[in-house]
N, C-alpha and C positions, 0 to 999 in steps of 0.2 A: 527270731532266730530260725535258722534252717531246720529241716527235719532232724530229729534226734538220732544220734548214733545208737545202733542196736547192740546190746551187750550180752554176751554169754559169760556168765560168772561161774567159773569152775573151781572146785575145792572151796565152796562158797563160805563155809563156816556159818556165822550169823549175819552175813551180808555186808561186811565192812567195805568191800570194793564197790558193790552196787550203791550203797548209801552214799559213799563219798563221791562217786561219779554223778549220781543223780542230783546231788546238792548243786552242781554247776548249772543245771537246767538243760544240758546239752546231750544227755544220755538217757536211754531207756533200757532197762533189763528185760530181756525176752526169754531167758532160760537160766536155770541154776543146775549145778551138779554137786551134790553133797551126800556123803554116805552116812553121816551121823544122824541118828533119828531125832535127837533133841534139837540139833541145828535145823533139821528139816522142818520141825514144828515152828521154830522161830521164823524161818523164811516164809512159811505158809501164812503165818500171822500177819506179816508186814507186806508180803507180796502175794496175796491170795490168788491172783489170776495168772501168776507166772509159773510155768511147769518146772518141776525139779526132778532131774534124773538122779538116781541113787548110786551110780557107780561109773566112774570115768572109763573103766575097762569095757563097759557095755555100749558105749557110744559108737555107732557105726553109720554107714551110709543111710540106712533106713531111718535112723533118728534124725540125722542132719537134714534130710529131705523134708521133715516136718517143720523145720525152722525157717524164719525169714533169713535174708542175707545178713550175716553177722559182720558188724563194723569193728567191734572191739571185743577181744577175748582176754579175760583176766584169769590169772591163776596164781594163787599162793600155794604152790604145790608143796607136799609134805617136807618139813625142814629137819625132821629127826635124824635122817641119815647124815646131815651135814653140820648140825649144831654142836658147839663145844660142850653143851650140856648133856650130850649123849655119848655113844660109843664111836661116833664118827666113822662108820663103816662105808660111807659114801656110796659109790656105785655098786658096792657089794651088799648093800642093805636092801632087803626085799620090800621096804617101804619107799624106795626111790622110784617115783612114778614119772620121772621126766620122759621116759620113752613113750608112755601113754599120753603125756601132755603134748609132745610134738606130733604124735599120731593124730590127735584130735585137731590140732592146729592145721595140719595138712588136709584134713577133711573139710574144715570150715573155711579156710583161706581168708581169715579176717583182714580187714584193712589195718588194724592196729592190734598189737599184743602188749599186754601189761602184766609183767611177772613180778613176784615178790618172794624173797627168801632171806635167810640169815647171812650176815657178812662173811662167815667162814666158808660159804659155798664158793667164793672166789679163789681160795687158796688150798682147800682140801685136796688131797692126792696130788700135791704140787701143781695144782691148777687144772688137772685133767677134767674134772667134773664141769667146771665153768667153761673151759675150752670146748667141751663136747656140746654144751648148750649153744654156744655161739656158732659152732660149726654146723650144727643141725639147723639152726635158724638161717644161716647163710646158704646152706644147701637147699633150703626150702624157698629161697628167694627173698629173704628179709635182711635188712640192715638193722642194727641195734645200737642203743645207747643205754648207759646205766649210771646210777649214782647210789651211794650209800647215804641214806637220810635218817637223821635222828628224830625221835619224837620231840625233842627239845626245839627243833626247828620250827615247830608250830605252837610253841608255848607250853608244852607239857612239862611237868616237873621231873620226868624220868628220861633216861637216855634212849633205850630201845632202838638201836640202830637196825635198819633193814636195807637190803639191796633191792632197788626197784629198777627194772629193765623195761624199756619201751622199744618195740620193734615195729617196723613198717616195711612194705615192699620196697626193694631197692630200685624199682622203676619210678618211684616218686622222686622227682627232681626238685625238692624244696630244701630249705635250710634244715639243719638238724633240729630236733624237738627242743633241745636245751640250748641251742646255739645263741639265742638272743640274750641269754643271761651270762654268757661266757666272760664278759668284761667285768662282771661283778663278783667273780669267783676266783679262787686260787686254782690255776690250771696245773695239771701234772701230766708227765708222760704216761701214755697208755701202757698197760701191762699186756694187752692183747691186740693183735692185728688180724684182720681177715681181708679178703679181696675187696670188701666194701669200705675198708678203712674205719673200723669202729673206734669211737672216741668215748672216753669217760672223764667226768669231772666230779670232784668231791668238795666237801667243806663249803656248802652254799647256804648255811643257816641264815646269814644276814639278809641275803637276797630273798629267801623264803618269807622271812618276817615282813620285809617290805612289800612283797607281793600280797601277803595276807591283808595288810593295812589298805593297800590300793583297792583290793576286791572285796573288802569288808567280810572276810571269812571269819567264822567263829573260832576262837582258840580254845585250848584245853587247859588253861591255867588254873581252873577251879577243880580239876579232877583230883580226887583223893582215892587211891587204891582202885581206880577204874582205869586200868592201864591204857586202854585204846580209844577212849572217847566215844564209845558207842553205848555203854550200859544205861545211860540216862534216857536214851532214845530208843533202845531196843530192850533186850532182856539182860539180866544180870550175870553174875560171875561165871557160870559154867562155860559159856561160850567164848569168854574173853581171852583165854590162854594163847590161842594162835591167831587172834583176829588182827587185821590190819587197822591202822589208824585212819579213819575217814578224812580227817583234815589234810593229811599228806596226799591221800588219793585224790581229793578235790583239786589240789594244786596241780597234780599231774594231769588230771582231767582237763583243766584249763589249758595246759600246754598242748595237749592233744588237739583240743578244739582249735587252738591257734594254728597249729601245724596243718590242720585240715582246712584252714581258711574260713572257719565258721565264726571266729571272733578275733579281735585284736588284743592279745594279752601282753603287749609291750609296756 
């Protein structure tokens, strides 16, 4: 395989993004950013040689100059402002760190961006929050695609839907990341349009299960009260609440590698 894509894992938690991407064999994590001390200890245990910055608000030019060229930036930025389980203050919540996230993206200029958040982020404030995210990415030179993916799509016994967004420079004249699975999915009109013609597809569970079988990915069917598929391979309950599911991230990682021309995932 070609040289691995270098990953900056922001809002890292206990490393679900990095673990899922590295399962593909095509990614290498070169930096974390995580403010929680316990999660920092977990990251240090499993990625002892990878630096971990403690606050996204402190990342500046001096920090980024210490890093290699970043190919993939991941961010499960805080969901509390948007989740239906909270007060849904959205853009008025001081925990909304999207502005910091796009600032770091503009510093790093990664080849790929992989974002994750709760489904309600698409509709809160009548779509203003999600529209702002898409507009900021477009203004920064990125096209974007997104899907709402359930943990059930990879065999887990719980629903846990999350929105995953993949962005890449709009100068890349390749097919869309999700384009080769379009015929296997129910297509729906897009709720959002930008100058780059952003497209969204949902309800692709059957295709994901087929993809897992083809690429022999491990499923999560044996998980009991371990909501995100990482506790048996990392540390247990404390870090799981906001963790992403590595099995889903792995599939998205394969799609990115396919889009980058590093593998054929058809």
